[in-house]
C-alpha positions as CSV (number, residue, x, y, z in Angstrom):
1,M,124.4,22.7,25.5
2,S,123.6,23.9,22.0
3,L,120.1,24.7,21.0
4,E,118.5,24.7,17.5
5,L,114.9,25.3,16.8
6,L,113.4,22.6,14.7
7,S,109.7,23.4,14.7
8,A,106.9,25.3,16.4
9,D,103.3,24.4,16.3
10,Q,100.0,25.3,17.9
11,T,98.4,22.5,19.9
12,D,95.2,22.0,22.0
13,E,97.4,22.6,25.1
14,G,99.0,25.8,23.7
15,L,102.3,25.7,21.8
16,A,104.8,22.9,21.0
17,V,108.4,23.8,20.3
18,T,110.9,21.2,19.2
19,F,114.6,21.8,19.7
20,A,117.7,19.9,18.8
21,T,120.2,19.8,21.7
22,D,123.4,18.1,22.6
23,R,121.2,15.5,24.4
24,G,119.0,14.9,21.4
25,V,115.6,16.2,20.4
26,E,113.6,18.0,23.1
27,R,109.9,18.9,22.7
28,L,108.4,21.6,25.0
29,V,104.7,22.0,25.3
30,G,103.4,25.0,27.1
31,T,101.0,27.9,27.2
32,P,101.6,31.0,25.0
33,D,102.6,32.9,28.1
34,E,105.2,30.3,29.1
35,M,106.7,30.3,25.6
36,A,106.7,34.1,25.5
37,R,108.6,34.2,28.9
38,L,111.1,31.6,27.6
39,A,111.7,33.7,24.4
40,R,112.2,36.9,26.5
41,S,114.6,35.1,28.8
42,M,116.5,33.6,25.8
43,Q,116.9,37.1,24.3
44,Q,118.3,38.5,27.6
45,V,120.7,35.6,28.1
46,A,122.0,36.1,24.5
47,A,122.6,39.8,25.1
48,L,124.4,39.2,28.4
49,G,126.4,36.3,27.0
50,Q,128.1,38.6,24.5
51,L,129.5,40.7,27.4
52,N,130.7,37.7,29.5
53,E,134.3,36.8,29.4
54,D,134.9,34.5,32.4
55,E,131.8,33.5,34.2
56,N,129.8,30.2,34.2
57,V,126.4,31.1,35.7
58,W,122.8,30.2,35.5
59,L,120.6,33.3,35.0
60,D,117.1,32.1,34.8
61,A,114.9,29.0,35.2
62,V,111.7,29.1,33.1
63,P,108.8,26.7,33.7
64,V,107.3,25.4,30.4
65,G,104.7,22.7,30.7
66,D,106.3,19.7,32.5
67,A,109.8,21.1,32.1
68,I,112.1,23.7,33.7
69,V,114.4,25.4,31.2
70,K,117.6,26.7,32.8
71,L,119.4,29.4,30.9
72,G,122.8,30.8,31.6
73,I,126.0,32.1,30.2
74,S,129.6,30.6,29.8
75,P,132.9,32.3,29.0
76,G,133.4,33.5,25.5
77,G,129.8,34.7,24.8
78,Q,128.2,31.2,24.9
79,A,124.7,30.5,26.2
80,R,124.0,27.6,28.5
81,V,120.7,25.7,28.3
82,L,119.5,22.7,30.4
83,I,116.1,21.3,30.0
84,L,115.0,19.4,33.2
85,R,112.0,17.1,33.6
86,P,110.7,15.5,36.8
């Protein structure tokens, strides 16, 4: 899944980040700590993805508000992202 940041705003609940994905527009609302963990994990996945030539693997699952953001890598240096909601 591709992921493009559209906006980030402060809310009463914490932070709201809106992404454009292959599935449409996804809005995540979480605490500053949740968003910081997501950002760190995204950086790590991007770095590892550049070294990956042949594996499809999920590396992390980060809770953000009511969602779980799964992050991984695919062959050819591509990142994988899946946003799950109950």
